[in-house]
BAFIMI-493849 format. One record per residue (C-alpha): residue in one letter; x negated, y, z. Coordinates in steps of 0.5 Angstrom, whole numbers, plus 500, padded with zeros to 3 digits. Example, Ala and Ser with C-alpha at 12.3 -4.5 7.8 and 13.67 -1.06 7.14 Angstrom:
<nodes>
A475491516/S473498514/
</nodes>
This chain:
<nodes>
X500500500/X497507498/X499513502/X506516501/X507524501/X509523508/X502520510/X499525506/X502531509/X500529516/X493528514/X493535511/X496538517/X491535521/X485538517/X488545517/X489544524/X481543526/X479548520/X483553523/X481552530/X473552527/X475560525/X478562531/X472560535/X468563530/X467570534/X466566541/X461562538/X457568535/X456571541/X449568542/X445562540/X447559547/X454560546/X453557539/X450550541/X452549548/X458553549/X455558554/X454552559/X461554561/X465548558/X467543564/X465536564/X472533563/X472536556/X465535555/X466527556/X472527552/X468530546/X462525548/X467519547/X470522541/X464522537/X462516539/X469513536/X466514530/X470510524/X464507521/X462504528/X469502529/X468498522/X462494525/X466493531/X471489527/X467485524/X463483530/X470482533/X472478527/X466473527/X464473534/X470474539/X469475545/X462475545/X462481541/X462485547/X455484548/X452485541/X453493542/X448493547/X443494541/X445501541/X445500548/X452502550/X450502557/X445507557/X451512559/X451508566/X444510567/X446517565/X451517569/X447514576/X441518575/X438521568/X443526566/X442529573/X435530572/X435532564/X440537566/X435540571/X431542566/X436548564/X433548556/X437548550/X435542546/X430536547/X424539543/X425545548/X424540554/X418538552/X415545553/X418543561/X415537561/X408538558/X407545557/X404550552/X398546550/X396544543/X398537545/X405539547/X406543541/X404536537/X409533541/X414538540/X413537533/X414530533/X420530537/X423535531/X422530526/X425525530/X431528532/X432531524/X430524522/X435520526/X441525525/X440525517/X440517518/X447518522/X449522517/X448517511/X451512516/X457516516/X457517509/X457510507/X463508512/X468514510/X467513503/X468506503/X474506508/X478513505/X477509497/X482504500/X487509502/X487515498/X492514492/X487517487/X481513483/X476517485/X469513487/X467512495/X462518494/X467523492/X472522498/X465522503/X463528500/X470531500/X471529507/X465532510/X465538506/X471540510/X468538517/X462542515/X466548515/X469548521/X462546525/X459552521/X464557524/X465555531/X459551533/X460548540/X466551541/X470548535/X467541536/X469540543/X476543542/X477539536/X475533539/X480534544/X485534539/X482528535/X481524542/X489525543/X490522535/X485516536/X489514543/X495514540/X493510534/X490506538/X497504542/X500504535/X496499532/X496495538/X503494538/X503493531/X499487533/X502484538/X509484534/X506481528/X502476532/X502470537/X497467541/X498460537/X496464531/X490467533/X488460537/X489456530/X485462526/X478462530/X473456532/X472453539/X469457544/X471464540/X475467546/X470465551/X466470554/X460465557/X455463552/X449458552/X443457549/X446457542/X452461539/X456454537/X461458533/X462453527/X467456522/X467450518/X474449515/X476456517/X472461514/X466458510/X463465509/X463466517/X457461518/X453464512/X454471516/X452469523/X446466519/X445472516/X445476522/X440471526/X444471532/X445464533/X440463538/X444468542/X441467549/X434469546/X438474542/X441477549/X434477552/X431481547/X437486547/X437487554/X430488554/X431493549/X437496552/X434497559/X428500556/X431505552/X436507557/X430508562/X428513556/X433517556/X438520551/X435521544/X435528542/X442528538/X449530541/X449525546/X443530550/X446536547/X453534551/X448533558/X445540556/X451543556/X454542562/X455547568/X450544573/X447537574/X452533578/X457535572/X452532568/X452525571/X460526572/X461528565/X457521563/X462517567/X468520564/X465518558/X465511559/X473511561/X475516555/X472511550/X472504551/X479502553/X482505547/X477504542/X476497544/X484496544/X484498537/X478494535/X482488538/X488489534/X485490528/X481484529/X487479530/X491482525/X485480520/X484473522/X491471522/X493475515/X486476512/X482470513/X485466506/X483472502/X476473505/X476465503/X478467496/X472472495/X467466495/X460469496/X462476495/X465476502/X465484505/X467483512/X467491513/X474491508/X478487514/X479494517/X482497511/X486492509/X489491516/X491498516/X493498508/X498492510/X501493516/X503500518/X509503515/X509510512/X508516517/X505511522/X499509517/X498517516/X498518523/X493512525/X488515519/X489522521/X486519528/X481515524/X478521520/X478525527/X473519529/X469520523/X469528524/X468528531/X461524530/X459528524/X461535527/X457534533/X451530529/X450536525/X451541531/X445538534/X441537528/X442545527/X440546534/X433543532/X432547526/X434554529/X431554536/X425549535/X423551528/X425557526/X425561533/X419558535/X414558529/X417563524/X421569528/X420569535/X424575536/X429574532/X436578534/X442574536/X446574530/X440572525/X440566529/X447564529/X446565521/X440561521/X445556524/X450556518/X445555514/X441549517/X448546518/X449546510/X442543509/X442538514/X449535511/X446536504/X440532505/X444527509/X449526503/X443525499/X440519503/X447516504/X447514496/X441510498/X444506504/X447499501/X452497507/X454500514/X450493518/X444495514/X443503516/X446500523/X440495524/X435500522/X437506527/X438502533/X432497532/X427500528/X428508529/X430508536/X425503538/X419506536/X422512541/X422508547/X416507550/X413514550/X420516553/X420512558/X413514561/X415521560/X419520566/X416516570/X408517570/X404523572/X398521568/X402521561/X400527557/X402531551/X397528546/X399521549/X407522547/X405525540/X401519539/X407514541/X412518537/X408518531/X406511532/X414509533/X416514527/X411512522/X412504524/X419504524/X419507516/X413503514/X416496517/X422495512/X416495506/X411491509/X415486513/X422486508/X424479511/X424481518/X430483521/X430491525/X431487531/X425482530/X420488529/X422491535/X417488540/X412489535/X414496534/X415497542/X408494543/X404499538/X408505540/X406503548/X399502546/X398508543/X401512548/X397509554/X391509550/X391516548/X393519555/X388515558/X383518553/X385525553/X385530560/X391530564/X396536562/X396542566/X397541574/X402547575/X406544569/X406538572/X408541579/X414545576/X417539572/X416534578/X419539583/X425541579/X427534576/X425530582/X424523579/X422517582/X416513579/X408514579/X408521581/X403520587/X398525586/X403530584/X407529590/X401530594/X400537591/X407539591/X407538599/X400541600/X404548598/X411545601/X411541607/X418540607/X419537600/X422530600/X420526594/X426522591/X426515594/X433513591/X430508586/X433501589/X440505590/X440507583/X438501580/X443497584/X448502581/X446501574/X447494575/X454494578/X456500573/X454495567/X459490570/X464495571/X463498563/X463491561/X470490564/X473496561/X471493554/X474486555/X480488559/X483491552/X480485548/X484480553/X490484553/X491484545/X489476545/X494475551/X489471555/X492473561/X487470566/X481474563/X486480563/X487479571/X480478572/X477484568/X482488572/X480485579/X472486577/X474493575/X477495581/X471492586/X466495582/X469502582/X470502589/X463500590/X461506585/X465510589/X462509595/X454508593/X455513587/X460518587/X460520594/X452521594/X452526588/X448532590/X452538591/X448542586/X451548583/X445551579/X447558576/X449558569/X443561565/X445568562/X446567555/X440568551/X439571544/
</nodes>
């Protein structure tokens, strides 16, 4: 079924609304560069949390999650740990507060706070800007591939997918350029309401059109079981022959080995802190360190239940009604078409328009915050720092407009080179971010780690992540991660020990303000010589306990909607019980102990 005039009208009304928001916010956003990129640090944490959640509720990622659920069943809740999705728990417990205490505007500006203004710090600054721009452009290419493929199924014009992607990315670019962070947050709130309503509507359709018996007859033994052994042991023989081939292609049959690698990578990536993208920008936009932690907590609540409700609902409809069509495709099976097929065949006129508006909102939310974050690096960390340090506020805002446009055009260009959603997703999470991890773990936890070591680790990771697909074409991105991590760690540590430590005054300022735990003994002694009342951070054990409980808490937010749609009531009530117990524990051991920090809101700066 193609879109009717009612559906197109609903989508058109939504697009006009977000454009109007962008232009209405343009005056407020244009007051200063801090207003444009951080909303003047005046946006309450629930709104930032919703905006952050909406940014992660991207249409391309949702198509990927539907494919995972379709093939791997309940065990698919663990696979997104590749990103890792539980990095929000680390941010919630302690890292968001550490980051927000810096009072900077971008991740590259944070480098000056950590390493000072030496030559090594300048090189480190450049490496972060390069990484940020490569990651932003990669995410835009990822979005380009997904939205084009998705839109081509529904819209009534026989245009190539790339035309739809360019059109929708162009509309989003207009309101991002006009309204900056203000328009991003306000439109994200509108988009979140649409997404939540859409998730409920699709769940209602799925549960009215399928039965538990139909679902059970469509999947292999063990598909609905959360537990796993050494091997995955999901055999699609007789149900969907291409399913076995796809699992073999993914390389995750030894599921315990896969999970050990994913868990190690996920913990290391989470301890590195947020990458220099929209996730970091949301943390830096909060009003104070306490709200930074609460924003990450609220992100988890806002994101996982509605998103996984939609994923499970689309997945079960695909299993029951689309499996035979996939069987008929032979060797050219495209599992990424499950989601478009379901929406195209099971939603009535009007409801289809509403759901598509919600999914377009998901795409636009991811896209808008990615562009806004990328432009902040070009303007703040390249133009203002190296070209015109005394540039007036109005010129910086105009440069933000130009930077946003250039970033979008570059992302579209790379989008034409992308072969599949899974291909670029795997490279981003295991390749690109794999090279980011080692130096960014060390920067928080080891005083002797210096700016030259940071530059060496970042550039080694970035170069290897770009070269490995060429020199090791038969290795998956996940398989190259251990080698990438070791090379980046060796460069970070080796160069740090080979060169002199950073300025003691810079290290003391960073340690005193950030208050991290880790290997900071010499700096602690230097600080206490000046201030006997200074008390070091002794919360390592409590933070790690809260992180462990928080990951279980977050996992229950994912499994609960899955079990609900599958009508596995024992699992549903078990997830509900785990959610309740972990919530009570976190209330006692985390929320009640949050420091009442109310740092002054920085004055708007030009």
